[in-house]
Rosetta silent file (secondary structure, phi, psi, omega in degrees, C-alpha in Angstrom):
SEQUENCE: MKHCTCINSRKHRILIVLAVVLCVLCLLAFDSRLVVRKYALESESVAGNVRIALVTDLHSCRYGDGQRTLIDAIARQAPDVILLGGDIFDNVQPDDHTKAFLEGVSGEYPCYYVPGNHEYWAGQARFDEMMAALEGYGVEILMGDRVLIEVGGASIDLCGLQDPDAFGSSDKRRTYLENLDRLGSAADEDAFTVLLAHRPEYFEAYSDYDFDLVLCGHAHGGQWRIPGILNGVFAPDQGIFPKLAGGRYDRNDTTMIVSRGLARESTRIPRIFNRPELVIVEIGPRDERGEAK
SCORE:     score description
SCORE:     0.000 S_00000001
   1 L     0.000  -42.373  179.522   -0.310 -138.757  -60.809 S_00000001
   2 H   -64.247  -37.499  179.241   -2.130 -135.991  -62.666 S_00000001
   3 H   -62.414  -43.161  178.569   -0.379 -137.072  -65.910 S_00000001
   4 H   -63.197  -39.358  179.408   -1.648 -140.649  -65.481 S_00000001
   5 H   -62.510  -40.315  178.943   -5.154 -139.355  -64.838 S_00000001
   6 H   -64.502  -41.906  179.378   -5.087 -137.376  -68.117 S_00000001
   7 H   -63.445  -45.142  179.564   -3.917 -140.431  -70.061 S_00000001
   8 H   -62.585  -39.254  178.920   -6.638 -142.606  -68.532 S_00000001
   9 H   -64.639  -40.620  179.366   -9.247 -139.947  -69.289 S_00000001
  10 H   -64.889  -44.149  178.030   -8.085 -139.743  -72.920 S_00000001
  11 H   -60.864  -39.663 -179.830   -8.227 -143.539  -73.276 S_00000001
  12 H   -62.859  -42.530  179.406  -11.691 -143.524  -71.759 S_00000001
  13 H   -65.706  -40.187  178.777  -12.915 -140.954  -74.307 S_00000001
  14 H   -62.809  -42.682  179.171  -11.372 -142.920  -77.171 S_00000001
  15 H   -63.145  -38.971  178.356  -13.092 -146.105  -75.994 S_00000001
  16 H   -63.962  -45.370  179.091  -16.424 -144.290  -75.798 S_00000001
  17 H   -61.226  -44.839  179.375  -16.004 -142.943  -79.346 S_00000001
  18 H   -62.252  -39.648  179.372  -15.044 -146.398  -80.637 S_00000001
  19 H   -65.163  -40.875  178.344  -18.040 -147.945  -78.894 S_00000001
  20 H   -64.630  -45.218  179.113  -20.386 -145.370  -80.437 S_00000001
  21 H   -60.498  -42.781  179.634  -18.881 -145.904  -83.899 S_00000001
  22 H   -63.049  -42.113  178.541  -19.227 -149.673  -83.499 S_00000001
  23 H   -62.706  -43.504  179.008  -22.860 -149.333  -82.438 S_00000001
  24 H   -62.741  -44.350  178.806  -23.634 -147.099  -85.429 S_00000001
  25 H   -61.255  -40.725  178.732  -21.918 -149.536  -87.805 S_00000001
  26 H   -64.748  -41.855  178.297  -23.895 -152.442  -86.333 S_00000001
  27 H   -62.095  -42.218  179.002  -27.160 -150.544  -86.716 S_00000001
  28 H   -69.421  -41.396 -176.085  -26.334 -149.766  -90.340 S_00000001
  29 H   -64.288  -40.747 -175.189  -25.034 -153.257  -91.078 S_00000001
  30 L  -102.057   16.820  178.429  -28.101 -155.062  -89.760 S_00000001
  31 L   -63.812  117.212 -177.666  -30.662 -152.490  -90.902 S_00000001
  32 L  -111.510   18.608  176.384  -33.569 -154.539  -92.261 S_00000001
  33 L   -71.467  147.534 -179.329  -35.909 -151.687  -93.145 S_00000001
  34 L   -67.412  136.550  174.386  -37.385 -151.765  -96.618 S_00000001
  35 E  -121.659  146.293  176.733  -35.690 -149.594  -99.242 S_00000001
  36 E  -100.669  121.916 -179.518  -37.082 -148.612 -102.655 S_00000001
  37 E  -109.138  126.284 -174.473  -34.554 -148.990 -105.472 S_00000001
  38 E  -114.077  142.399  176.118  -35.349 -147.209 -108.756 S_00000001
  39 E  -132.178  146.033  179.592  -34.092 -147.776 -112.280 S_00000001
  40 E  -125.391  134.748  177.011  -34.880 -145.821 -115.448 S_00000001
  41 E  -130.525  158.188  175.122  -34.755 -147.078 -119.035 S_00000001
  42 E  -128.882  146.134 -178.817  -35.639 -145.571 -122.392 S_00000001
  43 E  -152.853  145.411  173.809  -36.857 -147.335 -125.516 S_00000001
  44 L   -75.173  -10.975 -174.977  -38.187 -146.524 -128.953 S_00000001
  45 L   -87.230   -5.235  177.823  -40.604 -149.440 -128.493 S_00000001
  46 L  -116.819  141.217 -177.909  -42.800 -147.710 -125.908 S_00000001
  47 L   -93.439  -22.054 -179.126  -45.069 -144.770 -126.623 S_00000001
  48 L  -138.944  175.105 -179.307  -45.682 -143.755 -123.014 S_00000001
  49 L   -75.970  137.582  178.249  -44.170 -144.130 -119.560 S_00000001
  50 E  -125.494  131.711  178.385  -44.489 -147.516 -117.868 S_00000001
  51 E  -118.266  121.770 -177.883  -43.765 -148.116 -114.200 S_00000001
  52 E  -111.535  132.897  169.524  -43.117 -151.678 -113.025 S_00000001
  53 E  -100.786  122.175  178.749  -42.888 -152.838 -109.415 S_00000001
  54 E  -103.477  118.594 -179.633  -40.676 -155.921 -109.108 S_00000001
  55 E  -116.820  116.965 -179.868  -41.326 -158.007 -105.995 S_00000001
  56 L  -134.820  155.331  169.130  -39.047 -161.001 -105.450 S_00000001
  57 L    53.908   44.380  175.399  -37.954 -163.362 -102.697 S_00000001
  58 L   -68.163  -36.403  178.994  -40.530 -162.343 -100.127 S_00000001
  59 L    52.365   32.346  178.570  -40.296 -165.832  -98.587 S_00000001
  60 L    56.745   33.306  176.919  -43.488 -165.042  -96.673 S_00000001
  61 L   -79.571  157.384 -174.545  -41.658 -162.555  -94.440 S_00000001
  62 L   -90.293  135.785  174.955  -43.594 -160.037  -92.378 S_00000001
  63 L  -131.022   68.289  179.475  -43.808 -156.344  -93.294 S_00000001
  64 L    81.102  173.242  178.853  -46.015 -154.881  -90.605 S_00000001
  65 H   -60.484  126.259  179.459  -49.604 -155.699  -89.728 S_00000001
  66 H    62.571   20.123 -179.930  -51.344 -157.024  -92.811 S_00000001
  67 H    63.339   26.824 -174.360  -48.108 -156.375  -94.769 S_00000001
  68 H   -64.106  -32.841 -179.653  -48.967 -152.665  -94.799 S_00000001
  69 H   -58.233  -46.163 -179.650  -45.318 -151.535  -94.859 S_00000001
  70 H   -74.088  -44.353 -178.705  -44.752 -153.264  -98.192 S_00000001
  71 H   -61.858  -43.607 -179.572  -48.208 -152.594  -99.616 S_00000001
  72 H   -68.949  -34.633  177.351  -48.027 -148.877  -98.775 S_00000001
  73 H   -62.954  -39.328  176.869  -44.503 -148.605 -100.212 S_00000001
  74 H   -66.314  -44.801 -178.116  -45.824 -149.975 -103.495 S_00000001
  75 H   -59.430  -38.214 -179.772  -48.828 -147.648 -103.432 S_00000001
  76 H   -65.358  -24.152  179.511  -46.584 -144.592 -103.032 S_00000001
  77 H   -88.273  -12.472  177.278  -44.778 -145.559 -106.247 S_00000001
  78 L    48.189   59.220 -179.704  -48.070 -145.915 -108.189 S_00000001
  79 L   -73.335  157.233  173.821  -46.920 -148.738 -110.495 S_00000001
  80 L   -82.125  -26.030 -176.150  -48.825 -149.748 -113.607 S_00000001
  81 E  -156.272  150.038  174.132  -48.131 -153.427 -112.975 S_00000001
  82 E  -112.359  128.274  175.424  -46.579 -155.703 -110.345 S_00000001
  83 E  -110.558  124.813 -177.053  -44.273 -158.504 -111.436 S_00000001
  84 E  -102.199  109.210 -168.311  -43.678 -161.247 -108.880 S_00000001
  85 L   -95.204   33.527  173.461  -40.295 -162.798 -109.611 S_00000001
  86 L    93.930  158.012 -175.937  -40.415 -166.035 -107.633 S_00000001
  87 L    54.531   35.072  172.187  -39.890 -167.228 -104.046 S_00000001
  88 L   -70.251  -38.538  171.119  -42.850 -165.145 -102.976 S_00000001
  89 L   -92.423  174.801  177.954  -43.768 -168.178 -100.887 S_00000001
  90 L  -132.841  150.855 -179.206  -41.308 -170.243  -98.839 S_00000001
  91 L   -79.892  -11.525  179.656  -40.905 -173.988  -98.497 S_00000001
  92 L  -114.981  -47.754 -178.174  -40.596 -173.740  -94.682 S_00000001
  93 L   -67.113  146.446  173.417  -42.397 -170.567  -93.567 S_00000001
  94 L   -65.159  161.963 -171.553  -46.215 -170.565  -93.443 S_00000001
  95 L   -87.608    0.561 -169.422  -48.007 -168.742  -96.251 S_00000001
  96 H   -56.309  -47.938 -176.105  -49.942 -166.231  -94.120 S_00000001
  97 H   -67.998  -36.538  177.130  -47.819 -163.139  -94.811 S_00000001
  98 H   -64.904  -43.077 -179.932  -47.647 -163.843  -98.533 S_00000001
  99 H   -65.007  -38.177  177.447  -51.407 -164.260  -98.729 S_00000001
 100 H   -63.510  -39.680  177.041  -51.933 -161.009  -96.815 S_00000001
 101 H   -63.766  -47.850 -179.394  -49.666 -159.249  -99.297 S_00000001
 102 H   -61.196  -39.845  178.317  -51.468 -160.732 -102.302 S_00000001
 103 H   -62.516  -34.652 -176.994  -54.831 -159.757 -100.843 S_00000001
 104 H   -77.619  -23.830 -174.976  -53.595 -156.187 -100.438 S_00000001
 105 H  -112.421  -25.585 -169.097  -52.257 -155.681 -103.968 S_00000001
 106 L   -65.333  -29.939  179.043  -54.071 -158.015 -106.333 S_00000001
 107 L   -83.251   -9.999 -176.067  -57.219 -155.924 -106.558 S_00000001
 108 L   -99.900  -28.477 -174.800  -55.268 -152.705 -107.107 S_00000001
 109 L  -139.560  150.313  168.447  -52.792 -153.652 -109.839 S_00000001
 110 L   -65.864  133.751 -175.701  -52.435 -156.250 -112.577 S_00000001
 111 E  -126.409  135.431  179.265  -50.095 -158.901 -111.163 S_00000001
 112 E  -130.057  144.823 -169.347  -47.993 -161.505 -112.979 S_00000001
 113 E  -138.991  141.690  165.742  -45.929 -164.244 -111.364 S_00000001
 114 L  -122.301  143.544  179.281  -43.247 -166.822 -112.115 S_00000001
 115 L   -73.347  148.881  171.818  -42.328 -169.555 -109.599 S_00000001
 116 L  -105.022 -174.908 -177.074  -38.935 -169.661 -107.909 S_00000001
 117 H   -67.280  -34.864 -176.071  -37.032 -172.623 -106.553 S_00000001
 118 H   -69.211  -30.203  174.680  -38.536 -172.473 -103.055 S_00000001
 119 H   -63.090  -39.822  178.616  -42.066 -172.895 -104.355 S_00000001
 120 H   -72.877  -34.950  179.066  -40.950 -176.130 -106.022 S_00000001
 121 H   -65.054  -18.322 -179.167  -38.978 -177.235 -102.971 S_00000001
 122 L   -70.317  -12.341 -177.700  -42.226 -177.125 -100.983 S_00000001
 123 L    94.762  157.817 -171.687  -43.396 -180.323 -102.723 S_00000001
 124 H   -62.447  -43.523 -176.303  -46.140 -180.908 -105.246 S_00000001
 125 H   -62.846  -47.046 -179.045  -49.118 -180.786 -102.879 S_00000001
 126 H   -72.077  -34.309  175.754  -48.122 -177.488 -101.294 S_00000001
 127 H   -58.006  -44.679  179.509  -47.011 -176.090 -104.651 S_00000001
 128 H   -61.909  -37.264  177.653  -50.509 -176.740 -105.987 S_00000001
 129 H   -65.141  -40.775  178.355  -51.971 -174.926 -102.965 S_00000001
 130 H   -62.225  -45.422 -179.387  -49.723 -171.923 -103.633 S_00000001
 131 H   -64.759  -37.972  178.277  -50.746 -171.770 -107.283 S_00000001
 132 H   -65.071  -38.011  178.060  -54.414 -172.041 -106.316 S_00000001
 133 H   -64.102  -44.340  178.194  -53.971 -169.147 -103.868 S_00000001
 134 H   -59.277  -47.090  179.807  -52.392 -166.992 -106.580 S_00000001
 135 H   -63.102  -36.134  178.839  -55.203 -167.760 -109.000 S_00000001
 136 H   -63.891  -30.222  177.487  -57.730 -167.007 -106.271 S_00000001
 137 L   -90.149    4.310  176.224  -56.278 -163.523 -105.907 S_00000001
 138 L    81.537   17.643  178.343  -56.390 -162.986 -109.658 S_00000001
 139 L   -83.258  132.831  178.744  -52.636 -163.221 -110.226 S_00000001
 140 E   -87.281  125.407 -177.624  -51.679 -164.509 -113.680 S_00000001
 141 E   -95.016  128.953  179.532  -49.126 -167.319 -113.503 S_00000001
 142 L  -114.762  117.421  177.713  -46.543 -167.547 -116.274 S_00000001
 143 L  -131.746   84.105 -175.259  -44.686 -170.834 -116.702 S_00000001
 144 L    79.084   22.661 -176.052  -43.059 -170.753 -120.105 S_00000001
 145 E  -113.756  166.604  172.951  -45.812 -168.430 -121.326 S_00000001
 146 E  -135.004  150.255  179.705  -46.013 -164.979 -122.878 S_00000001
 147 E  -145.977  140.542  176.556  -48.750 -162.375 -122.688 S_00000001
 148 E   -93.112  119.647 -178.066  -49.182 -158.976 -124.328 S_00000001
 149 E  -117.662  144.377  178.346  -50.143 -156.416 -121.704 S_00000001
 150 E  -106.738  110.106 -179.128  -51.249 -152.813 -122.160 S_00000001
 151 E  -138.796  140.432  175.246  -49.928 -150.629 -119.344 S_00000001
 152 L    56.250   30.082 -179.712  -49.152 -146.941 -119.072 S_00000001
 153 L    76.902   16.457 -179.549  -50.070 -146.314 -122.676 S_00000001
 154 E  -134.831  154.807  175.738  -47.578 -148.905 -123.931 S_00000001
 155 E   -99.412  127.951  179.545  -47.676 -152.510 -125.105 S_00000001
 156 E  -118.592  126.041  173.405  -45.367 -154.892 -123.264 S_00000001
 157 E   -88.497   99.998 -174.551  -44.590 -158.395 -124.504 S_00000001
 158 E   -98.241  123.539  178.390  -44.183 -160.150 -121.146 S_00000001
 159 E  -113.293  137.346  179.932  -42.541 -163.577 -121.063 S_00000001
 160 E  -123.037  129.942 -176.423  -42.419 -165.708 -117.921 S_00000001
 161 E  -120.510  119.902  179.169  -39.976 -168.543 -117.327 S_00000001
 162 L   -70.885  161.263 -175.628  -40.415 -170.954 -114.442 S_00000001
 163 L   -64.334  149.878  176.797  -37.441 -171.977 -112.298 S_00000001
 164 H   -55.802  -29.441 -179.877  -35.148 -174.816 -113.482 S_00000001
 165 H   -67.594   -6.792  173.413  -36.195 -176.822 -110.419 S_00000001
 166 H   -63.431  -26.603 -171.282  -39.587 -177.193 -112.077 S_00000001
 167 L   -94.216  -16.338  167.113  -38.061 -179.890 -114.230 S_00000001
 168 L    49.453   37.883  179.759  -36.592 -181.920 -111.375 S_00000001
 169 L  -142.806  172.047  178.850  -34.093 -183.951 -113.362 S_00000001
 170 L   -67.258  -16.765 -179.838  -30.407 -184.093 -114.156 S_00000001
 171 L  -100.590   21.015 -173.072  -31.250 -182.406 -117.458 S_00000001
 172 H   -64.704  -31.975  176.997  -33.053 -179.472 -115.864 S_00000001
 173 H   -64.373  -44.883  179.995  -30.533 -176.934 -117.188 S_00000001
 174 H   -62.898  -43.724 -179.970  -31.002 -178.207 -120.726 S_00000001
 175 H   -64.259  -39.837  178.094  -34.795 -178.182 -120.367 S_00000001
 176 H   -60.503  -46.063 -179.177  -34.686 -174.671 -118.921 S_00000001
 177 H   -68.851  -30.624  175.164  -32.617 -173.408 -121.838 S_00000001
 178 H   -66.220  -41.920  176.941  -34.942 -175.126 -124.312 S_00000001
 179 H   -64.630  -39.659  176.053  -37.900 -173.286 -122.763 S_00000001
 180 H   -60.750  -43.847 -179.098  -35.908 -170.062 -122.913 S_00000001
 181 H   -62.735  -39.102  179.382  -35.163 -170.669 -126.585 S_00000001
 182 H   -63.430  -42.209  178.363  -38.833 -171.238 -127.323 S_00000001
 183 H   -71.656  -46.161 -175.492  -39.762 -167.930 -125.691 S_00000001
 184 H   -67.298  -34.783 -178.527  -36.799 -165.974 -126.990 S_00000001
 185 H   -69.510  -22.238 -179.164  -37.109 -167.147 -130.571 S_00000001
 186 L   -98.449    6.790 -178.310  -40.668 -165.859 -130.722 S_00000001
 187 L   -63.715  138.357  179.205  -39.857 -162.432 -129.280 S_00000001
 188 L   -83.341  115.049 -177.263  -41.295 -159.534 -131.245 S_00000001
 189 L   -65.148  -22.197 -177.562  -38.410 -157.297 -132.310 S_00000001
 190 L   -90.741  -14.772 -179.313  -40.757 -154.314 -132.637 S_00000001
 191 L   -97.501  159.286  172.061  -42.336 -154.651 -129.183 S_00000001
 192 E   -81.463  116.039 -171.951  -40.764 -153.908 -125.816 S_00000001
 193 E  -109.071  127.858  179.872  -40.115 -157.409 -124.512 S_00000001
 194 E  -116.110  130.442  172.138  -39.684 -158.245 -120.829 S_00000001
 195 E  -105.271  121.490  174.732  -38.493 -161.605 -119.523 S_00000001
 196 E  -101.781  113.019 -176.609  -39.496 -162.359 -115.938 S_00000001
 197 E  -144.100  141.094 -173.839  -37.253 -165.155 -114.635 S_00000001
 198 L   -67.934  -36.990 -166.959  -36.175 -166.002 -111.101 S_00000001
 199 L  -101.964  126.257 -179.463  -32.500 -166.733 -111.764 S_00000001
 200 H   -84.410  -17.532 -172.336  -29.929 -164.126 -112.850 S_00000001
 201 H   -68.362   -8.235  177.247  -27.027 -166.515 -113.455 S_00000001
 202 H   -95.689   20.216 -174.097  -28.364 -167.301 -116.940 S_00000001
 203 H   -56.324  -40.296 -179.739  -27.892 -163.699 -118.099 S_00000001
 204 H   -59.293  -40.562  178.073  -25.509 -164.624 -120.903 S_00000001
 205 H   -70.127  -42.250  179.332  -28.151 -166.965 -122.331 S_00000001
 206 H   -57.546  -42.797 -172.040  -30.974 -164.439 -121.831 S_00000001
 207 L   -77.486   -1.843  173.840  -29.052 -161.734 -123.660 S_00000001
 208 L   -79.966   -6.809  179.951  -28.604 -163.890 -126.755 S_00000001
 209 L  -111.494 -179.254 -174.688  -32.270 -163.188 -127.545 S_00000001
 210 L   -91.902   38.577  174.217  -34.224 -160.008 -128.291 S_00000001
 211 L   -79.071  128.733  175.761  -35.360 -159.330 -124.725 S_00000001
 212 L   -75.456  -37.900 -174.167  -35.162 -155.629 -123.943 S_00000001
 213 E  -141.340  133.962  173.868  -35.395 -156.166 -120.199 S_00000001
 214 E  -118.814  132.668 -179.258  -34.862 -159.160 -117.916 S_00000001
 215 E  -119.930  126.465 -173.794  -36.080 -159.029 -114.306 S_00000001
 216 E  -137.897  174.217  173.551  -34.715 -161.482 -111.725 S_00000001
 217 L  -141.815 -124.960  168.252  -34.181 -162.135 -108.017 S_00000001
 218 L    74.507  -38.078 -170.823  -32.820 -165.265 -106.276 S_00000001
 219 L   -82.311  -13.519  179.428  -29.385 -163.917 -105.270 S_00000001
 220 H    54.544   29.853  177.684  -30.564 -162.037 -102.132 S_00000001
 221 H    68.422   14.953 -178.146  -27.966 -159.357 -102.816 S_00000001
 222 H    74.638   11.644  176.456  -25.133 -161.744 -102.001 S_00000001
 223 L    66.253  -63.465  179.819  -26.188 -161.665  -98.303 S_00000001
 224 E  -111.853  130.857 -178.368  -23.224 -159.572  -97.066 S_00000001
 225 L  -131.395  156.596  164.606  -22.223 -156.398  -98.895 S_00000001
 226 E  -124.762   96.457 -172.858  -19.841 -153.481  -98.599 S_00000001
 227 L   -51.268  131.811 -179.597  -21.613 -150.843 -100.707 S_00000001
 228 L    84.136  -11.461 -178.832  -19.378 -149.420 -103.388 S_00000001
 229 L  -123.154  -52.052 -175.356  -16.714 -152.057 -102.746 S_00000001
 230 E  -131.383  114.872 -177.722  -18.215 -155.549 -102.576 S_00000001
 231 L   -94.248   56.376  175.520  -21.574 -156.384 -104.157 S_00000001
 232 L   111.783  141.802  179.399  -22.188 -159.596 -102.249 S_00000001
 233 L   -96.984  -41.279 -178.100  -20.203 -162.424 -100.655 S_00000001
 234 E  -149.726  139.216  174.895  -22.260 -165.452 -101.688 S_00000001
 235 E  -137.134  141.137  178.737  -25.273 -166.134 -103.887 S_00000001
 236 L   -58.319  136.888  177.544  -26.978 -169.456 -104.634 S_00000001
 237 L    68.292    4.000  171.284  -25.864 -171.009 -107.919 S_00000001
 238 L  -120.233  -26.554  177.052  -23.192 -168.318 -108.319 S_00000001
 239 E    84.219 -152.583 -175.238  -21.002 -169.087 -105.338 S_00000001
 240 E   -72.286  139.972  178.865  -18.444 -166.816 -103.696 S_00000001
 241 L    49.527   62.931 -176.560  -18.288 -163.151 -104.772 S_00000001
 242 L   -64.309  144.703 -179.857  -21.177 -163.371 -107.253 S_00000001
 243 L   -85.929  -17.937 -173.352  -21.087 -161.118 -110.288 S_00000001
 244 L  -127.222   53.617 -173.341  -24.868 -160.843 -110.587 S_00000001
 245 L   -87.808  -24.491 -179.012  -26.044 -160.362 -106.997 S_00000001
 246 L   171.871  138.190 -179.760  -28.091 -157.193 -107.398 S_00000001
 247 E   123.365 -161.534 -178.315  -28.328 -154.120 -109.572 S_00000001
 248 E  -106.761  137.741  179.550  -28.332 -153.345 -113.280 S_00000001
 249 E  -135.375  141.868 -178.320  -26.369 -155.300 -115.883 S_00000001
 250 E  -128.439  135.206  175.603  -26.139 -154.738 -119.649 S_00000001
 251 E  -151.208  137.949 -173.334  -25.075 -157.114 -122.414 S_00000001
 252 L    52.869 -126.110  177.092  -25.738 -156.888 -126.130 S_00000001
 253 L  -109.164   21.619 -177.138  -29.008 -154.924 -126.285 S_00000001
 254 E  -110.709  134.516  172.155  -30.449 -156.494 -123.135 S_00000001
 255 E  -106.415  131.178  173.291  -30.658 -154.926 -119.681 S_00000001
 256 E  -115.040  132.746  175.058  -31.040 -157.190 -116.663 S_00000001
 257 E  -116.208  124.624 -178.549  -32.135 -155.854 -113.288 S_00000001
 258 E  -109.849  117.800  176.093  -31.615 -158.115 -110.289 S_00000001
 259 L   -77.805  142.892  175.297  -33.570 -157.364 -107.136 S_00000001
 260 L   -80.593   -3.075  169.655  -31.858 -158.044 -103.828 S_00000001
 261 L    82.526  176.098 -172.337  -35.188 -159.351 -102.623 S_00000001
 262 L  -117.150    2.803 -177.479  -37.359 -158.991  -99.560 S_00000001
 263 L   -64.049  134.937  177.365  -36.329 -161.957  -97.384 S_00000001
 264 L  -129.834  -87.111 -173.628  -35.625 -160.997  -93.783 S_00000001
 265 L   -70.839  -13.699 -177.998  -36.399 -163.315  -90.877 S_00000001
 266 L   -81.740  -11.604 -175.535  -36.580 -166.411  -93.096 S_00000001
 267 L   -85.374  137.607  178.478  -32.872 -166.343  -93.996 S_00000001
 268 L   -69.853  -34.059 -179.299  -30.444 -168.508  -92.029 S_00000001
 269 L  -105.889  126.166 -177.855  -27.633 -166.004  -92.607 S_00000001
 270 L   -65.707  149.678  175.153  -28.354 -162.372  -91.658 S_00000001
 271 L   -79.851  135.641  179.785  -28.133 -159.677  -94.307 S_00000001
 272 E  -124.137  125.506 -173.874  -25.268 -157.243  -93.722 S_00000001
 273 L    48.507   42.891 -170.697  -25.282 -153.798  -95.374 S_00000001
 274 L  -149.951   70.212 -176.199  -27.958 -155.334  -97.573 S_00000001
 275 L   -66.705  143.330  175.355  -31.393 -153.920  -96.879 S_00000001
 276 L   -62.091  146.072 -171.200  -34.380 -155.723  -98.400 S_00000001
 277 E  -135.719  145.595  166.815  -35.621 -153.872 -101.439 S_00000001
 278 E  -100.282  127.030 -178.065  -38.623 -153.109 -103.574 S_00000001
 279 E  -100.971  131.795  175.112  -37.512 -152.461 -107.150 S_00000001
 280 E  -118.045  125.251  178.746  -39.236 -149.887 -109.348 S_00000001
 281 E  -115.549  121.054  178.004  -38.419 -149.811 -113.060 S_00000001
 282 E  -107.244  123.283  179.851  -39.571 -146.832 -115.111 S_00000001
 283 E  -111.503  122.264 -178.587  -39.509 -147.249 -118.890 S_00000001
 284 E  -118.576  159.458 -179.313  -39.873 -144.093 -120.953 S_00000001
 285 E   -73.024  150.567  175.176  -40.084 -143.404 -124.693 S_00000001
 286 E  -135.215  137.274 -178.192  -37.041 -142.451 -126.752 S_00000001
 287 L   -81.183  177.198 -174.816  -37.136 -141.047 -130.273 S_00000001
 288 L   -65.182  -18.662  177.812  -35.183 -142.375 -133.250 S_00000001
 289 L   -84.624   -0.197  179.531  -32.344 -139.933 -132.524 S_00000001
 290 L    84.734   15.800 -178.905  -31.846 -141.626 -129.165 S_00000001
 291 L  -104.110  142.651  177.428  -33.279 -138.724 -127.172 S_00000001
 292 E   -67.645  139.998  179.142  -35.823 -139.066 -124.385 S_00000001
 293 L   -84.929    0.000    0.000  -39.229 -137.690 -125.262 S_00000001
């Protein structure tokens, strides 16, 4: 009888340990707290340090009262410029949280924006309202445009490419690539050139031009991840086991950084081991010998 009691007690302890481990794994898996992801690059084309905050795929999700969680996280990083990489608004969610975010940052930092697919999916009337809101907050909208910006003691040739869904036709891929060619062909080889584009799946095409850095979103980190093993299960327009779901990618002389985005409650499928992220990119000078200054 005593032997049976010991066995039952041991089983009970094992079950408790397993339950605790399962609870911890669930907490980690569904952790939706904001994380700051940092990347560092060096270039001979910049004379001073430049810090970029990349904000993508907010989908009008809430980050505390007045969006203070996100706004304060950006402030702690002290960026020189904020780049808004599309799907800042959502075609279903109301715009309140996005507007609160824009109100909190637009007066503090220069902000540049390209539309994502969800802004276009909202329909023309609402799309126009979104663009008017951005302009009202002083955000510069780039749709196939380029602008030379002076930040952090460096000149950045910033190119912005609107989403393929802007073209709304069966030839939208061709039109998108034509717009890319127009921007890429005019890139200044002597300047540090940044392409802000919502979609990462065109990386091979982006890297055929003289862009030093491409910044994207859209993939939401592949929704479900196993860090260090599986970088995403599914991403729109890439399908199962996407290759470009989030992180840094290099091809030719172009670096692409894909943000896993900020969408939380707006997603139909929960994020697993895939915390929403604010991306910070620091670009520093490098001398002709390839050494950081």
